[in-house]
C-alpha positions in Angstrom: 28.1 16.9 43.7 31.6 18.1 44.5 33.0 14.7 44.4 31.4 14.1 40.8 32.8 17.5 39.9 36.3 16.8 41.0 36.4 13.4 39.3 34.9 15.0 35.9 37.5 17.9 36.2 40.5 15.5 36.7 39.5 13.3 33.9 38.7 16.3 31.7 42.3 17.8 32.5 44.0 14.6 31.8 42.4 14.1 28.4 43.0 17.8 27.6 46.6 17.5 28.4 46.9 14.3 26.5 45.3 15.9 23.4 47.6 18.9 23.8 50.8 16.6 24.1 49.8 14.9 20.9 49.0 18.0 19.0 52.3 19.6 20.1 53.9 16.3 18.7 51.9 16.8 15.6 53.4 20.3 15.2 57.0 19.1 15.8 56.5 16.4 13.0 55.2 18.8 10.5 58.0 21.3 11.3 60.5 18.6 10.8 59.0 17.6 7.4 60.7 19.4 4.4 63.3 22.1 4.2 63.3 25.3 6.4 61.6 28.2 4.6 64.0 31.0 3.7 62.6 34.1 2.3 65.7 35.1 0.4 65.7 32.2 -1.8 64.4 33.0 -5.2 61.5 30.9 -6.5 61.9 29.3 -9.6 59.1 27.8 -11.7 60.4 24.2 -11.4 60.7 24.6 -7.5 57.2 25.7 -7.0 56.0 22.5 -5.6 58.8 22.4 -3.0 57.9 26.0 -2.0 54.4 25.3 -1.7 55.0 22.1 0.4 57.1 24.3 2.6 54.6 26.8 3.2 51.9 24.1 3.8 54.1 22.4 6.3 54.6 25.6 8.4 50.8 26.5 8.4 49.9 23.1 9.5 52.9 23.1 12.2 51.7 26.5 13.4 48.1 25.2 13.5 49.0 22.2 15.5 51.1 24.4 17.9 48.2 26.8 18.5 45.7 24.3 19.2 48.0 22.2 21.4 48.8 25.3 23.6 45.2 26.4 23.9 44.0 23.0 25.0 47.0 22.5 27.2 46.2 26.0 29.0 42.6 24.6 29.4 43.6 21.4 30.9 45.9 23.0 33.6 43.0 25.5 34.4 40.7 22.6 34.6 43.0 20.5 36.8 43.3 23.4 39.1 39.8 24.0 39.3 39.1 20.3 40.0 41.6 20.4 43.0 39.8 23.5 44.4 36.3 22.0 44.5 36.5 21.0 48.2 37.9 24.3 49.0 36.0 26.9 47.1 33.2 25.3 44.9 32.3 28.6 43.1 35.7 29.5 42.1 36.4 26.0 41.1 33.2 26.0 38.9 34.1 29.0 37.3 37.4 28.0 36.4 36.1 24.7 34.9 33.6 26.7 33.0 36.2 29.0 31.6 38.5 25.9 31.0 35.4 24.3 28.9 35.2 27.5 26.8 39.0 27.7 26.2 39.1 24.0 25.2 36.3 24.7 22.8 38.4 26.8 20.7 40.1 23.8 19.6 38.1 21.0 18.0 40.1 18.2 19.5 39.2 19.7 23.0 35.6 18.7 22.6 35.7 15.7 25.0 37.4 17.9 27.5 34.8 20.7 26.7 31.8 18.2 27.8 33.8 17.0 31.0 34.8 20.5 32.2 31.4 22.0 31.5 29.6 19.3 33.6 32.1 19.4 36.2 31.9 23.2 36.5 27.9 23.0 36.6 28.2 20.4 39.2 30.6 22.5 41.2 28.0 25.4 41.1 25.1 23.5 42.2 24.3 23.3 45.9 24.4 20.0 47.6 21.1 18.8 49.4 23.3 17.7 52.2 24.4 21.2 52.6 21.0 22.7 52.3 19.6 20.1 55.0 22.1 20.8 57.3 21.4 24.7 57.1 17.8 23.9 57.4 18.3 22.1 60.7 20.4 24.8 62.1 17.9 27.3 61.4 14.9 25.1 62.7 16.5 24.3 65.9 15.7 26.3 68.9 19.4 27.3 69.1 19.6 28.8 65.7 19.5 32.8 64.9 15.8 32.9 64.6 
């Protein structure tokens, strides 16, 4: 299960980082569209549409920026968790489950959410090979029993 957990974590991390980069690119596009918002500019009735579009561009830009940063943090955390599976599977599983919860905050992170969640669960589940090796150790005459 550790190998499956590591693969799911790596794939989920790559997908999350790609989604984050696309979201950050969308933020840059929205930020570059339209003139910059200036609070000191008096608003005239004829210019209301331009003002409204500028505010909408800023809201969209900030939304994409927030979602992109959130998914980027989740992707990095998931990749770190996937890298630690062979060293400490419990902490790696917890990291991937936390990354899945963070990536769920953004709708675009739904695929990485599923991959991180499955990878985290697989990391926390004991392998049957580990259980069998422990059973052989305890059942042998040299064991601690």
